[in-house]
C-alpha positions as CSV (number, residue, x, y, z in Angstrom):
1,M,15.0,-48.4,-12.3
2,R,17.0,-45.8,-14.2
3,I,14.8,-43.0,-12.8
4,I,15.4,-44.2,-9.3
5,L,19.1,-44.4,-9.9
6,L,19.1,-40.9,-11.4
7,L,17.2,-39.6,-8.4
8,L,19.7,-41.2,-6.0
9,I,22.6,-39.6,-7.8
10,L,20.9,-36.1,-8.1
11,L,19.5,-35.9,-4.6
12,P,22.8,-35.2,-2.8
13,V,23.7,-32.6,-5.4
14,M,20.3,-30.9,-5.1
15,D,20.7,-31.0,-1.3
16,T,24.1,-29.2,-1.2
17,R,22.8,-26.5,-3.5
18,A,20.0,-25.9,-1.1
19,Q,22.4,-25.1,1.7
20,P,22.3,-21.4,2.7
21,Q,25.1,-19.1,1.6
22,Y,25.0,-17.2,4.9
23,K,26.0,-17.8,8.5
24,Q,23.9,-17.3,11.6
25,M,25.1,-15.9,14.9
26,R,23.7,-14.2,18.0
27,G,24.3,-10.6,18.7
28,K,26.8,-10.0,21.6
29,D,24.6,-7.7,23.6
30,T,21.1,-8.3,22.3
31,K,21.3,-12.0,21.5
32,D,19.2,-11.2,18.4
33,L,19.6,-13.6,15.4
34,V,22.1,-12.1,12.9
35,F,22.6,-13.4,9.4
36,I,25.9,-12.7,7.5
37,G,26.4,-13.4,3.9
38,Q,24.4,-13.8,0.7
39,L,20.7,-14.6,1.2
40,S,17.3,-14.1,-0.4
41,F,14.1,-12.5,0.5
42,Y,12.8,-16.1,1.0
43,D,15.4,-16.6,3.7
44,L,14.1,-13.6,5.6
45,E,10.5,-14.6,5.0
46,K,10.9,-18.1,6.3
47,E,12.9,-17.2,9.5
48,P,10.5,-17.4,12.5
49,E,12.6,-14.8,14.4
50,F,12.2,-12.2,11.7
51,K,8.6,-11.4,12.2
52,W,9.4,-7.9,11.2
53,F,9.8,-9.0,7.6
54,N,6.4,-10.5,6.9
55,K,4.6,-7.8,9.0
56,G,6.4,-5.1,7.0
57,V,5.5,-6.7,3.7
58,D,1.9,-7.1,4.7
59,A,1.5,-3.5,6.1
60,Y,3.1,-1.6,3.1
61,E,0.9,-0.3,0.3
62,P,3.1,1.2,-2.5
63,D,1.8,3.9,-4.8
64,E,0.1,2.3,-7.8
65,A,1.2,5.0,-10.3
66,T,4.8,4.7,-9.3
67,I,4.6,0.9,-9.4
68,A,3.3,1.2,-13.0
69,Y,6.4,3.3,-13.9
70,L,8.7,0.8,-12.2
71,K,7.1,-2.1,-14.1
72,Q,8.2,-0.4,-17.3
73,H,11.7,0.8,-16.3
74,L,13.1,-1.2,-13.4
75,K,13.6,-4.5,-15.1
76,V,16.7,-3.4,-16.9
77,Y,18.5,-2.6,-13.6
78,E,20.4,-4.9,-11.4
79,I,19.9,-4.3,-7.7
80,V,22.3,-5.1,-4.8
81,T,20.9,-4.7,-1.3
82,L,23.0,-4.8,1.8
83,I,21.2,-5.1,5.1
84,G,21.6,-5.8,8.8
85,T,19.1,-8.3,10.1
86,W,19.7,-6.6,13.5
87,C,19.1,-3.1,12.1
88,E,15.8,-1.2,12.7
89,D,16.3,0.8,9.4
90,S,16.6,-2.5,7.5
91,H,13.5,-3.9,9.4
92,N,11.6,-0.9,8.1
93,L,12.9,-0.6,4.5
94,V,13.7,-4.1,3.3
95,P,10.1,-5.5,3.5
96,K,8.9,-2.4,1.6
97,L,11.6,-3.0,-1.0
98,Y,10.5,-6.6,-1.4
99,K,6.8,-5.6,-1.8
100,V,7.7,-3.0,-4.4
101,L,9.8,-5.4,-6.4
102,K,7.1,-8.0,-6.3
103,Q,4.3,-5.6,-7.4
104,A,6.6,-4.1,-10.1
105,G,7.2,-7.6,-11.5
106,Y,10.9,-7.2,-11.1
107,P,12.9,-10.2,-12.2
108,I,14.2,-11.3,-8.8
109,K,17.2,-13.0,-10.4
110,L,18.6,-9.5,-11.0
111,H,18.6,-8.8,-7.2
112,T,21.4,-9.7,-4.9
113,L,21.0,-9.5,-1.1
114,Y,23.8,-9.5,1.4
115,A,23.5,-9.4,5.2
116,L,26.3,-7.7,7.2
117,D,27.2,-8.2,10.8
118,I,26.7,-5.7,13.6
119,D,30.0,-4.1,12.7
120,K,28.8,-3.8,9.1
121,K,31.2,-6.4,7.9
122,G,30.3,-8.9,5.2
123,A,31.2,-12.6,4.9
124,Y,33.4,-11.7,1.9
125,K,34.2,-8.0,2.4
126,E,31.0,-6.9,0.6
127,E,31.2,-3.7,2.7
128,E,34.5,-2.8,0.9
129,K,33.3,-3.9,-2.5
130,Y,30.2,-1.7,-2.3
131,A,31.7,1.1,-0.1
132,I,29.1,0.6,2.7
133,K,28.9,3.0,5.6
134,S,25.2,2.4,6.6
135,V,22.6,-0.2,6.2
136,P,20.4,-0.8,4.5
137,T,22.0,0.3,1.2
138,I,20.2,-0.4,-2.0
139,I,22.3,0.1,-5.2
140,L,20.9,0.2,-8.7
141,Y,23.2,-0.8,-11.7
142,K,22.6,-0.5,-15.4
143,N,25.1,-2.0,-17.7
144,N,27.5,-2.5,-14.8
145,E,27.4,1.3,-14.0
146,E,26.0,2.5,-10.7
147,A,22.9,4.4,-11.3
148,G,22.3,5.5,-7.7
149,R,21.8,4.3,-4.2
150,I,19.4,4.5,-1.3
151,V,21.2,4.6,2.0
152,E,19.6,3.9,5.4
153,T,16.3,5.8,4.7
154,V,14.3,7.2,1.9
155,S,13.5,10.7,0.9
156,E,9.9,10.1,-0.1
157,S,9.1,6.3,-0.3
158,I,11.0,3.3,-1.6
159,E,9.2,3.3,-4.9
160,D,9.5,7.1,-5.4
161,D,13.2,7.0,-4.6
162,L,13.8,4.1,-7.1
163,K,11.9,6.1,-9.7
164,D,13.9,9.2,-9.0
165,I,17.2,7.3,-9.4
166,I,16.1,5.9,-12.7
167,E,14.9,9.2,-14.0
168,E,18.1,11.0,-13.0
169,F,20.3,8.2,-14.4
170,E,18.3,8.2,-17.7
171,R,18.7,12.0,-18.0
172,E,22.5,11.8,-17.9
């Protein structure tokens, strides 16, 4: 009986924590689904309208040698990623980032993901806090210091650019 009572008390609390921290809207011109606010890769993965995410994850094959490097070095960095669920560059880069982080064994609790609206505005002014001009923007931090960022596109590949940021930051 105590267990049932405890479950009845905890169930509403668990349910409210499961509520998404983002809003959904439709684009003015395109009518595409737009997320705004903090979300997770899982939110992108489970959204039926975001077929681009799972297709991108499945299609990408990161470089194994670079993944081995990231397995050793990336886990001490926090990553903040700002995307537009409406943005082609985000559609291209974000699934690749997710696959790289998964293969590198990156502790996902160190990653924060925000979606911005079509005007690149966040739910809580994330665009100002992180000085966002373009999406996607991927920012690496170590000990609360910005190590570097990838903005809109990559120079080589997502994994190589992450490696380059780490190597450059560690040299300084």
